[in-house]
C-alpha positions, 0 to 999 in steps of 0.5 A: 745535623748531618756532618757529611762534607763539613770541615773542622775549623782547624783544616786549611781551605784548599787553594782554588788555583786553576791547574795549568794544562800542557800545550796541545801537541801538533797533530801532524807531528803525532801522525808523522811519528806514528807513520815512522813507527809503523814503517820501522815495524814493517822493515823489522818484520821483513828483516825477520822474515828473511832471516827466518827463511834463510835459517829454515832453508839451511835447516832443510838442507842439513836435515836432508843429509847434504854436506854442502849446505853453507858453501865456504867462499874460497876466493883468493884474498886480494 
């Protein structure tokens, strides 16, 4: 006889209880969360582009030999 798949008599039977499934997420909430994440990434990308552009312009100015690339505000204190 083939013993494949047979259990020893001392092994307990596994419980056949159904596994509870978590409630399904609201698709509108998931879509809104995705939209907010995408908008946040766009805003962060624009901030990064502006910061890198400013740094590049300052570097170009300094490398061209100018000494007034980042003017200092000399307005009198109020």
